[in-house]
BAFI-3210 file (N, C-alpha, C; in Angstrom, 3 decimals, decimal comma, padded with zeros to 6 digits):
// residues 260
n [1|2|3|4|5|6|7|8|9|10|11|12|13|14|15|16|17|18|19|20|21|22|23|24|25|26|27|28|29|30|31|32|33|34|35|36|37|38|39|40|41|42|43|44|45|46|47|48|49|50|51|52|53|54|55|56|57|58|59|60|61|62|63|64|65|66|67|68|69|70|71|72|73|74|75|76|77|78|79|80|81|82|83|84|85|86|87|88|89|90|91|92|93|94|95|96|97|98|99|100|101|102|103|104|105|106|107|108|109|110|111|112|113|114|115|116|117|118|119|120|121|122|123|124|125|126|127|128|129|130|131|132|133|134|135|136|137|138|139|140|141|142|143|144|145|146|147|148|149|150|151|152|153|154|155|156|157|158|159|160|161|162|163|164|165|166|167|168|169|170|171|172|173|174|175|176|177|178|179|180|181|182|183|184|185|186|187|188|189|190|191|192|193|194|195|196|197|198|199|200|201|202|203|204|205|206|207|208|209|210|211|212|213|214|215|216|217|218|219|220|221|222|223|224|225|226|227|228|229|230|231|232|233|234|235|236|237|238|239|240|241|242|243|244|245|246|247|248|249|250|251|252|253|254|255|256|257|258|259|260]
n.u [019,758|018,531|019,808|019,029|019,330|020,656|020,657|021,986|019,784|018,497|020,444|019,422|017,060|018,114|019,280|017,491|016,272|018,728|018,801|016,489|017,317|019,390|018,305|016,273|018,394|019,626|017,818|017,285|019,827|019,950|018,103|015,370|011,883|010,802|011,167|009,580|007,088|007,767|008,493|006,118|002,710|-001,070|-002,421|-004,643|-006,830|-007,756|-009,983|-010,887|-014,439|-015,319|-015,549|-018,323|-019,240|-016,950|-016,717|-019,308|-018,552|-016,850|-018,397|-020,221|-022,704|-022,696|-024,158|-024,316|-024,281|-026,005|-025,840|-024,383|-020,775|-017,670|-015,140|-012,905|-011,693|-010,886|-011,941|-014,056|-013,871|-015,593|-015,855|-015,083|-016,059|-017,781|-019,751|-022,136|-025,737|-027,729|-026,596|-025,308|-023,039|-023,356|-025,908|-024,738|-022,691|-024,537|-025,697|-023,853|-021,849|-018,936|-017,073|-016,833|-015,601|-015,357|-014,704|-014,234|-014,622|-014,014|-016,512|-018,152|-021,305|-023,170|-025,540|-025,485|-023,790|-024,786|-027,086|-025,535|-024,451|-026,676|-027,874|-025,861|-025,141|-027,289|-027,770|-026,132|-023,715|-020,920|-017,660|-018,648|-018,469|-015,949|-014,470|-013,174|-011,822|-010,501|-009,450|-007,299|-004,821|-005,384|-008,086|-009,114|-009,372|-011,607|-013,601|-013,683|-014,509|-017,142|-018,003|-017,341|-018,949|-021,511|-021,459|-021,164|-023,444|-025,260|-024,636|-023,783|-021,307|-018,656|-015,272|-012,910|-010,652|-007,440|-006,780|-004,151|-002,995|-004,202|-005,674|-004,036|-002,573|-000,272|000,995|003,833|006,158|007,176|005,101|004,799|002,914|002,656|003,245|003,756|005,643|005,259|002,848|001,201|001,763|000,746|-002,089|-002,347|-001,718|-003,373|-005,929|-005,706|-005,419|-008,027|-009,910|-008,913|-009,984|-012,735|-013,107|-013,481|-011,765|-008,972|-008,436|-007,020|-004,553|-003,692|-001,444|000,289|002,978|006,357|009,112|011,094|014,163|012,495|011,798|009,433|007,538|007,585|009,895|010,716|013,040|015,099|015,061|013,732|013,459|011,628|013,421|014,737|012,968|013,021|014,874|014,235|011,773|009,282|006,355|003,276|000,697|-000,172|001,938|004,343|005,509|009,069|011,349|012,877|011,150|008,871|009,612|010,306|007,828|006,515|007,917|007,258|004,285|004,448|005,344|003,457|001,592|002,444|002,452|-000,014]
n.v [-018,275|-015,577|-012,173|-008,977|-007,775|-005,453|-003,261|-001,836|-000,096|001,377|003,336|005,356|006,392|007,221|009,494|011,377|012,099|013,308|015,322|016,706|017,679|019,080|020,800|022,319|022,693|025,151|026,733|027,840|028,493|031,129|032,621|031,865|031,613|028,943|026,752|027,026|026,017|023,943|022,010|021,901|021,359|020,629|017,824|015,270|012,709|009,193|006,241|002,896|002,296|000,875|-000,218|000,135|001,089|002,212|004,331|005,846|007,125|009,083|010,814|013,753|016,296|019,211|021,896|024,535|023,935|021,902|019,147|016,031|014,526|012,383|012,898|011,624|011,152|012,809|011,444|008,527|005,089|002,167|-001,331|-004,634|-006,194|-004,831|-003,097|-003,870|-003,757|-003,650|-003,305|-002,302|-000,627|000,805|002,128|003,990|005,638|006,778|008,817|010,766|013,386|013,333|012,771|009,721|006,624|004,113|000,402|-001,496|-005,052|-007,794|-009,158|-007,377|-006,816|-004,877|-004,127|-003,824|-002,250|000,175|000,419|000,889|003,707|005,144|005,087|006,089|008,404|010,437|012,714|013,339|014,365|016,416|015,334|013,724|010,711|008,055|005,859|002,736|000,591|-002,704|-004,776|-006,779|-007,842|-009,438|-009,760|-007,225|-006,002|-007,329|-007,003|-004,153|-002,294|-002,509|-001,734|001,309|001,901|001,662|003,686|006,133|005,925|006,390|009,061|009,969|011,815|010,534|010,377|008,434|006,100|003,969|000,641|-001,098|-003,258|-004,592|-006,529|-008,245|-009,850|-012,467|-015,501|-016,910|-019,722|-020,074|-019,322|-016,371|-013,429|-011,230|-009,473|-008,618|-006,670|-006,107|-006,974|-005,275|-002,819|-003,568|-003,712|-001,408|000,012|-001,071|-000,057|002,762|002,538|001,579|003,827|005,819|004,651|004,514|007,097|008,262|009,278|008,089|009,402|008,927|007,236|004,432|003,119|000,692|001,621|002,387|004,273|003,011|000,436|-002,147|-005,513|-006,853|-006,708|-008,199|-008,355|-005,408|-002,526|-003,764|-006,553|-008,091|-011,645|-014,226|-015,659|-013,279|-011,743|-012,414|-010,787|-007,880|-008,090|-006,927|-006,302|-006,243|-006,921|-005,498|-006,133|-003,920|-001,733|-000,808|002,003|002,444|000,962|002,073|004,914|004,012|003,502|005,826|007,452|006,085|006,106|008,770|008,864|007,531|009,412|011,319|010,548|010,062]
n.w [003,945|001,559|000,442|000,151|-003,515|-005,528|-008,221|-010,988|-011,605|-009,508|-009,014|-010,799|-009,370|-007,178|-008,177|-009,141|-006,454|-005,497|-006,939|-006,265|-003,805|-004,153|-005,400|-003,564|-001,721|-003,229|-003,576|-000,753|-000,487|-001,860|-000,306|-000,755|-000,814|-000,933|001,139|003,350|002,163|000,938|003,714|005,049|005,178|004,396|006,284|005,675|007,222|007,087|007,442|007,672|008,675|010,863|013,415|014,753|017,459|018,272|016,276|016,578|019,112|018,453|016,907|016,341|016,511|014,001|015,097|013,333|010,854|011,256|010,894|011,063|011,977|011,817|014,125|013,981|011,678|008,480|006,076|006,071|005,451|003,660|003,290|001,898|003,645|004,942|003,560|002,861|001,931|003,182|005,955|009,321|008,988|006,531|007,100|009,031|007,754|005,915|007,544|008,245|007,363|006,922|003,869|001,903|001,474|-000,643|-000,741|-003,500|-004,466|-007,003|-006,627|-006,337|-007,817|-010,877|-010,042|-007,454|-006,677|-007,925|-006,202|-003,951|-004,572|-004,484|-001,950|-000,428|-001,868|-002,073|-003,044|-004,894|-004,803|-005,278|-004,366|-002,796|-002,716|-003,013|-005,200|-004,929|-006,151|-005,744|-007,261|-008,540|-010,785|-012,838|-012,747|-013,213|-016,023|-016,852|-015,047|-014,258|-016,194|-016,460|-013,956|-013,900|-016,209|-015,169|-013,141|-014,925|-016,056|-014,140|-013,234|-010,976|-009,355|-008,940|-007,229|-008,771|-007,277|-006,948|-005,853|-005,673|-004,490|-002,603|-004,106|-005,086|-003,405|-002,178|-001,307|000,290|-000,099|002,179|003,926|004,407|003,763|001,030|-001,892|-005,387|-007,130|-010,128|-010,241|-008,628|-010,445|-013,034|-012,514|-011,631|-014,198|-016,102|-015,065|-015,317|-018,274|-018,932|-017,890|-019,439|-021,950|-021,551|-021,255|-018,562|-015,790|-013,889|-010,515|-008,038|-006,102|-004,168|-001,991|000,183|001,892|002,889|003,946|005,126|004,574|004,304|003,464|002,138|-000,078|-003,406|-006,025|-008,164|-008,647|-007,287|-007,685|-005,636|-004,298|-002,954|-000,986|-000,268|001,479|003,913|005,378|005,851|006,944|008,174|008,713|010,389|009,299|006,593|003,494|002,544|000,177|-000,497|000,236|-001,914|-003,773|-004,016|-004,711|-007,339|-008,377|-007,969|-010,090|-011,994|-012,253|-013,071|-015,419|-016,754|-016,620|-018,042|-020,389|-020,896]
ca.u [018,561|019,093|020,027|018,581|020,143|020,719|021,440|022,171|018,562|018,440|020,998|018,691|016,299|019,067|020,055|016,552|016,473|019,659|018,599|015,594|017,949|020,032|017,469|016,210|019,323|019,944|016,314|018,120|021,048|019,522|017,155|014,100|010,673|010,332|011,179|008,357|006,085|008,251|008,496|004,627|001,521|-002,274|-002,587|-005,928|-006,481|-008,777|-009,731|-011,958|-015,371|-015,070|-015,954|-019,285|-019,309|-015,759|-017,116|-020,092|-018,379|-016,182|-019,314|-020,742|-023,356|-022,229|-025,312|-024,418|-024,249|-027,089|-025,298|-023,334|-019,328|-017,133|-014,207|-011,758|-011,201|-011,836|-012,975|-014,184|-014,373|-016,139|-014,837|-015,387|-016,981|-018,894|-020,652|-023,743|-027,002|-028,697|-025,844|-025,014|-022,047|-024,207|-026,588|-024,159|-022,116|-025,561|-025,938|-022,716|-021,229|-017,494|-016,623|-017,080|-014,840|-016,212|-013,581|-014,981|-013,858|-014,494|-017,538|-019,568|-022,480|-023,379|-026,807|-025,240|-022,655|-025,894|-028,011|-025,125|-024,308|-028,138|-027,859|-024,504|-025,259|-028,682|-028,001|-025,243|-022,731|-019,418|-016,974|-019,284|-017,726|-014,586|-014,567|-011,653|-011,628|-009,237|-009,629|-006,231|-004,148|-005,758|-009,547|-009,538|-009,359|-013,136|-014,695|-013,656|-015,305|-018,841|-018,254|-017,140|-020,279|-022,605|-021,104|-021,441|-025,065|-026,218|-024,814|-022,938|-019,644|-017,472|-013,815|-012,252|-009,450|-007,444|-006,228|-003,774|-002,465|-005,286|-006,131|-002,806|-001,708|000,343|001,495|005,048|006,286|007,689|004,190|004,782|002,109|003,852|003,004|004,529|005,907|004,894|001,190|000,633|001,759|000,168|-003,314|-002,595|-001,775|-004,439|-007,176|-005,558|-005,921|-009,520|-010,617|-009,057|-010,701|-014,130|-013,746|-013,295|-010,587|-008,377|-007,881|-006,222|-003,997|-003,683|-000,306|000,728|004,628|007,079|010,396|012,446|014,080|011,741|011,822|008,023|007,003|008,735|010,310|011,161|014,386|016,144|014,598|013,584|012,742|011,178|014,268|015,129|011,810|013,463|015,810|013,726|010,737|008,775|005,138|002,487|-000,168|000,219|003,026|004,621|006,567|010,092|011,806|013,179|010,037|007,992|010,020|010,301|006,405|006,312|008,465|006,388|003,094|004,703|005,458|002,324|000,500|002,791|001,892|-001,804]
ca.v [-016,832|-014,503|-010,887|-007,790|-007,341|-004,120|-003,210|-000,143|000,703|002,058|004,648|006,388|006,912|007,898|010,413|012,340|012,529|014,129|016,564|017,114|017,904|020,388|022,274|022,693|023,779|026,233|027,902|028,035|029,374|032,202|033,069|031,874|031,144|027,885|025,855|026,543|025,134|022,185|021,361|022,154|021,149|019,887|016,559|014,502|011,213|008,144|004,927|002,104|002,733|-001,166|-000,723|001,144|001,793|003,288|005,588|006,448|007,717|010,411|011,905|015,089|017,539|020,528|022,672|025,562|023,036|020,840|017,813|014,990|014,592|011,827|013,761|010,632|011,196|013,262|010,464|007,224|003,973|000,724|-002,572|-005,856|-006,841|-003,844|-002,439|-004,268|-002,683|-003,860|-003,242|-000,960|000,469|001,713|003,070|004,796|006,028|007,617|009,678|011,678|014,324|013,045|012,397|008,554|005,793|002,332|-000,258|-002,235|-006,207|-008,425|-009,933|-006,768|-006,460|-003,500|-003,729|-003,539|-000,828|001,090|000,751|001,529|005,177|005,703|004,834|006,932|009,551|010,539|014,265|013,196|015,592|015,914|015,180|012,616|009,417|008,197|004,159|002,466|-000,661|-003,720|-006,119|-007,992|-007,733|-010,786|-009,521|-005,630|-005,877|-007,518|-006,211|-002,449|-001,454|-002,691|-000,650|002,561|002,327|002,189|005,024|007,071|005,970|007,118|010,587|010,189|012,616|010,050|010,381|007,006|005,671|002,248|-000,054|-002,227|-004,032|-005,587|-007,787|-008,618|-010,650|-013,881|-016,308|-017,554|-021,330|-020,096|-018,554|-014,861|-012,597|-010,718|-008,640|-008,499|-005,112|-005,929|-007,323|-003,859|-001,719|-004,118|-003,446|000,227|000,684|-001,439|000,809|003,824|002,885|001,327|004,689|006,437|004,163|004,873|008,457|008,554|009,628|007,750|010,379|008,919|005,736|003,650|002,167|000,461|002,078|003,107|005,021|001,992|-000,525|-003,433|-006,399|-006,996|-006,950|-008,894|-007,415|-003,649|-003,129|-004,486|-007,798|-009,081|-012,485|-014,801|-015,754|-012,187|-011,416|-012,572|-009,913|-007,309|-008,412|-005,990|-005,745|-007,236|-007,317|-005,750|-006,369|-002,605|-001,383|000,021|003,385|002,333|000,360|003,332|005,968|003,467|003,641|007,244|007,751|005,072|006,749|010,163|008,710|007,293|010,654|012,093|009,693|010,106]
ca.w [003,724|000,736|000,908|-000,956|-004,481|-006,011|-009,577|-011,574|-011,754|-008,150|-009,128|-011,557|-008,652|-006,129|-008,694|-008,734|-005,241|-005,351|-007,451|-005,976|-002,788|-004,574|-005,466|-002,017|-000,971|-003,826|-002,821|000,790|-000,458|-002,267|000,753|-001,506|-000,289|-000,976|001,867|004,141|001,785|001,205|004,836|005,835|004,393|005,066|006,478|005,933|007,673|006,697|007,919|007,617|009,364|011,033|014,714|014,770|018,734|018,251|015,366|017,495|019,996|017,735|016,042|016,557|015,608|014,143|014,726|012,126|009,657|011,132|010,203|011,814|011,342|012,609|013,978|013,882|010,244|007,262|005,164|006,338|004,383|004,030|002,206|001,561|005,069|005,806|002,486|002,674|001,639|004,323|007,441|009,763|008,658|005,263|007,530|009,838|006,858|005,466|008,562|008,479|006,395|006,132|002,677|002,035|000,547|-000,823|-001,605|-004,507|-005,295|-007,946|-006,454|-006,475|-009,033|-011,033|-009,409|-005,819|-006,768|-008,326|-005,012|-003,067|-004,737|-004,135|-000,789|-000,032|-002,289|-002,928|-003,881|-005,987|-004,387|-005,801|-003,526|-001,668|-002,964|-003,638|-005,512|-004,955|-006,837|-005,890|-008,040|-008,734|-012,174|-013,403|-013,156|-013,339|-017,419|-017,053|-013,888|-013,912|-017,319|-016,152|-012,708|-014,491|-016,851|-013,926|-012,301|-015,905|-016,492|-012,987|-013,102|-009,426|-009,632|-008,174|-007,768|-008,835|-006,975|-008,097|-004,685|-006,550|-003,461|-001,753|-004,824|-005,281|-002,409|-002,241|000,328|-000,088|000,225|003,779|004,661|004,483|003,068|000,237|-003,214|-006,445|-007,784|-011,276|-010,354|-008,394|-011,464|-014,009|-012,348|-012,166|-015,521|-016,766|-014,741|-016,399|-019,773|-019,168|-017,827|-020,460|-023,063|-021,332|-020,957|-017,488|-015,319|-012,440|-009,784|-007,155|-006,022|-002,697|-001,799|001,772|001,458|004,058|003,644|005,528|003,442|004,622|002,665|002,165|-001,179|-004,488|-007,314|-008,238|-009,702|-006,289|-007,476|-004,279|-004,359|-001,468|-000,005|000,409|002,382|005,796|005,471|007,036|006,867|009,739|009,076|011,332|008,479|005,384|003,141|001,872|-000,852|000,656|-000,257|-003,357|-004,804|-003,655|-005,435|-008,566|-008,567|-008,471|-011,124|-013,067|-012,300|-013,594|-016,940|-017,361|-016,650|-018,604|-021,778|-020,810]
c.u [019,280|019,280|019,476|019,230|019,836|021,419|021,588|020,887|018,127|019,101|020,235|017,620|016,807|019,404|018,592|016,364|017,643|019,639|017,794|016,405|018,639|019,310|016,704|017,101|019,799|018,665|017,220|019,104|020,846|018,239|015,893|012,855|009,818|009,911|010,058|007,331|006,645|008,277|007,125|003,497|000,333|-002,062|-004,047|-005,532|-008,131|-008,560|-010,847|-013,228|-015,757|-015,688|-016,933|-019,639|-018,103|-016,060|-017,997|-019,660|-017,448|-017,069|-020,138|-021,385|-022,972|-023,515|-025,358|-024,582|-025,512|-026,898|-024,284|-021,952|-018,768|-015,762|-012,981|-011,029|-011,534|-012,360|-012,655|-014,457|-014,971|-015,387|-015,739|-016,485|-017,916|-019,656|-022,038|-024,988|-027,659|-028,193|-025,889|-024,074|-022,641|-025,008|-025,985|-023,617|-023,501|-025,735|-024,785|-022,269|-019,916|-017,886|-016,535|-016,399|-015,629|-015,195|-014,561|-014,289|-014,444|-015,640|-018,873|-020,272|-022,674|-024,514|-026,556|-024,737|-023,937|-026,821|-026,833|-024,452|-025,711|-027,937|-026,701|-024,302|-026,348|-028,481|-026,963|-024,035|-021,314|-018,618|-017,208|-018,769|-016,719|-014,937|-013,420|-011,942|-010,064|-009,710|-008,622|-006,219|-004,554|-007,270|-010,197|-009,801|-011,252|-013,775|-014,692|-014,435|-016,898|-018,750|-018,398|-018,655|-021,559|-022,634|-021,886|-022,893|-026,024|-025,676|-024,217|-021,692|-018,889|-015,717|-013,202|-010,692|-008,927|-006,115|-005,354|-002,722|-003,200|-005,608|-004,897|-001,938|-001,570|000,816|003,056|005,206|006,559|006,669|004,048|004,132|003,204|002,544|003,861|004,523|005,341|003,449|000,748|000,836|001,110|-001,473|-003,670|-002,848|-002,796|-005,610|-006,938|-005,687|-007,378|-010,438|-010,094|-009,953|-012,338|-014,779|-013,955|-012,025|-010,294|-007,951|-007,274|-005,850|-003,835|-002,485|-000,184|002,242|004,879|008,748|011,651|012,848|013,822|012,231|010,562|007,517|008,045|008,702|010,794|012,774|015,436|015,772|014,378|012,809|012,297|011,659|014,982|014,241|011,940|014,255|015,582|012,275|009,583|007,379|004,108|001,051|-000,120|001,552|003,110|005,812|007,692|010,288|011,856|011,870|009,016|008,380|009,927|008,786|005,821|006,610|007,640|005,157|003,288|004,560|004,332|001,059|001,178|002,735|000,609|-002,350]
c.v [-015,781|-013,255|-010,135|-007,799|-006,060|-004,215|-001,928|000,322|001,757|003,327|005,709|007,111|007,415|009,488|011,697|012,901|013,433|015,194|017,361|018,125|019,368|021,391|022,962|023,933|024,887|027,228|028,428|029,099|030,918|032,744|033,056|031,694|029,815|027,098|025,865|025,574|023,752|021,286|021,015|021,705|020,594|018,398|016,068|013,040|010,739|006,997|004,177|002,314|000,913|-001,284|000,325|001,787|002,896|004,782|006,338|007,228|009,052|011,171|012,544|015,453|018,779|021,224|023,640|024,943|022,224|019,426|017,134|014,784|013,894|012,900|012,899|010,930|012,177|012,510|009,092|006,141|002,742|-000,404|-003,589|-006,285|-005,996|-003,102|-002,911|-003,887|-002,403|-003,689|-002,488|-000,156|001,361|002,783|004,278|005,968|007,264|008,813|010,550|012,212|014,428|012,844|010,858|007,695|004,494|001,615|-001,381|-004,074|-006,656|-009,405|-008,802|-006,571|-005,202|-003,241|-003,126|-002,329|000,267|001,362|001,267|003,556|005,746|005,863|006,106|008,271|010,225|011,891|014,158|014,736|015,582|016,203|014,257|011,269|009,254|006,354|003,944|000,773|-001,673|-004,967|-007,289|-007,752|-008,566|-010,318|-008,394|-005,401|-006,300|-007,184|-004,833|-002,085|-001,423|-001,694|000,856|003,098|002,486|003,304|006,179|007,015|006,729|008,455|011,034|010,880|011,921|010,387|008,775|007,034|004,408|002,048|-001,371|-003,322|-004,936|-006,706|-008,329|-009,295|-011,900|-014,639|-016,947|-019,048|-021,112|-019,496|-017,277|-014,380|-011,648|-010,022|-008,853|-007,209|-005,304|-006,494|-005,717|-003,040|-002,462|-003,485|-002,038|000,709|000,166|-000,546|002,040|003,693|002,569|002,774|005,708|006,163|004,527|006,378|008,950|009,208|009,228|008,587|009,941|007,106|005,645|002,871|002,068|000,742|002,320|003,685|004,332|001,020|-002,213|-004,271|-007,167|-007,360|-007,245|-007,966|-006,044|-004,169|-003,107|-005,807|-008,645|-010,323|-012,998|-014,991|-014,533|-011,507|-011,197|-011,373|-008,726|-007,165|-008,057|-005,852|-006,728|-007,655|-007,037|-005,519|-004,239|-002,499|-000,405|001,309|003,199|001,881|001,604|004,489|005,431|003,760|004,540|007,926|007,068|005,676|008,240|010,307|008,479|008,386|011,340|011,789|009,914|011,278]
c.w [002,356|001,506|-000,275|-002,205|-004,648|-007,621|-009,805|-011,688|-010,505|-008,250|-009,802|-010,409|-007,429|-006,886|-008,459|-007,591|-004,918|-005,878|-007,169|-004,617|-002,907|-005,117|-004,332|-001,644|-001,797|-003,651|-001,700|000,646|-000,880|-001,703|-000,171|-000,565|-000,211|000,177|002,957|003,589|001,480|002,305|005,430|004,648|005,347|005,170|006,436|006,213|007,024|007,421|008,039|008,848|009,865|012,420|014,778|016,317|019,155|017,529|015,929|018,443|019,659|016,638|016,760|015,682|015,583|013,739|014,364|011,199|009,557|010,533|010,826|011,171|012,269|012,576|014,243|012,690|009,248|006,505|005,979|005,397|004,724|002,727|002,116|002,502|005,592|004,633|002,125|002,678|003,179|006,103|008,090|009,433|007,321|005,977|008,292|008,668|005,999|006,087|008,591|007,476|005,879|004,715|002,756|001,061|000,482|-001,773|-002,236|-004,835|-006,237|-007,761|-006,239|-007,818|-009,764|-010,092|-008,095|-006,014|-007,042|-006,606|-003,805|-003,049|-004,541|-002,705|000,064|-000,437|-002,767|-003,553|-004,847|-006,014|-004,480|-004,576|-002,231|-001,395|-003,519|-003,818|-005,542|-005,250|-006,334|-006,021|-008,594|-010,469|-013,001|-013,751|-013,378|-014,802|-017,452|-016,064|-014,011|-015,038|-017,038|-014,624|-013,027|-015,333|-015,866|-013,401|-013,563|-016,018|-014,934|-012,586|-011,792|-009,833|-008,750|-008,238|-007,751|-008,176|-007,553|-006,406|-005,596|-005,791|-003,006|-002,975|-005,691|-004,637|-002,617|-001,053|-000,579|000,267|001,829|004,344|004,799|003,354|002,265|-000,814|-003,895|-007,065|-008,841|-011,470|-009,956|-009,875|-012,610|-013,736|-012,349|-013,317|-016,506|-016,466|-015,462|-017,697|-020,076|-018,796|-018,942|-021,948|-023,113|-021,285|-019,819|-017,066|-013,659|-011,658|-008,489|-007,126|-004,602|-002,769|-000,078|001,337|003,142|003,519|004,252|004,559|004,254|003,338|002,378|000,956|-002,661|-005,426|-006,982|-009,031|-008,501|-006,780|-006,668|-004,585|-003,001|-000,623|000,496|001,679|003,964|006,190|006,125|006,445|008,557|009,632|010,013|010,537|007,067|004,651|002,197|001,049|000,310|-000,208|-001,339|-004,415|-004,733|-004,611|-007,255|-008,902|-008,727|-009,370|-012,376|-013,328|-013,090|-015,149|-017,388|-017,513|-017,691|-020,426|-022,079|-022,115]
res [x|x|x|x|x|x|x|x|x|x|x|x|x|x|x|x|x|x|x|x|x|x|x|x|x|x|x|x|x|x|x|x|x|x|x|x|x|x|x|x|x|x|x|x|x|x|x|x|x|x|x|x|x|x|x|x|x|x|x|x|x|x|x|x|x|x|x|x|x|x|x|x|x|x|x|x|x|x|x|x|x|x|x|x|x|x|x|x|x|x|x|x|x|x|x|x|x|x|x|x|x|x|x|x|x|x|x|x|x|x|x|x|x|x|x|x|x|x|x|x|x|x|x|x|x|x|x|x|x|x|x|x|x|x|x|x|x|x|x|x|x|x|x|x|x|x|x|x|x|x|x|x|x|x|x|x|x|x|x|x|x|x|x|x|x|x|x|x|x|x|x|x|x|x|x|x|x|x|x|x|x|x|x|x|x|x|x|x|x|x|x|x|x|x|x|x|x|x|x|x|x|x|x|x|x|x|x|x|x|x|x|x|x|x|x|x|x|x|x|x|x|x|x|x|x|x|x|x|x|x|x|x|x|x|x|x|x|x|x|x|x|x|x|x|x|x|x|x|x|x|x|x|x|x|x|x|x|x|x|x]
***
């Protein structure tokens, strides 16, 4: 069994963390006011509206606003299994006032996307819809421009996100589900470039990640290979970026935003 390998690239990310900690300690030392803001903040939750009997139990009428809300999350989302136009999930989400997310795989057609926009956001309300493509690094260049153009032509003020995790799944020769850091990064980079070229804006990203030293995704500065995954493969579902891969991804996103 292999073991995780570290190289000098990891030290760059540790130095960044050390500088952040030093800055916080300095503010504390001079009795600054930043510490409460660094330790607290608003937390928003989201989950897939998958089991409708469960979601219905969490739904309440706000009499003052005259609208129904799902109180189990701030935002509910539907995916490849649940975004059928004639399905109960779309009908349920039409009837609540929570913000709604829609995951879009490579199989969705422009016509289907247009119909979903009209069904879920007939009033064209800013903040109502978040679109979350999960296309895979090999298909995003072909599929994403068509989706963006449909939205631009429709006039719906959506928030565009990017889920570069779910379209880039792999299964190793040993039967472990995993993802490759470079594939994740490639889909994200291509998505940002496509939005920029079409006069659109990518406003959010979605990752599965953890602050623990797991070995569930390939690559990154640790250069994790397939044999390394057994060292700390702990997930029961989705392979997650570990703390080093997560920090590396955050720094790369910051660089991409700085170059935009």
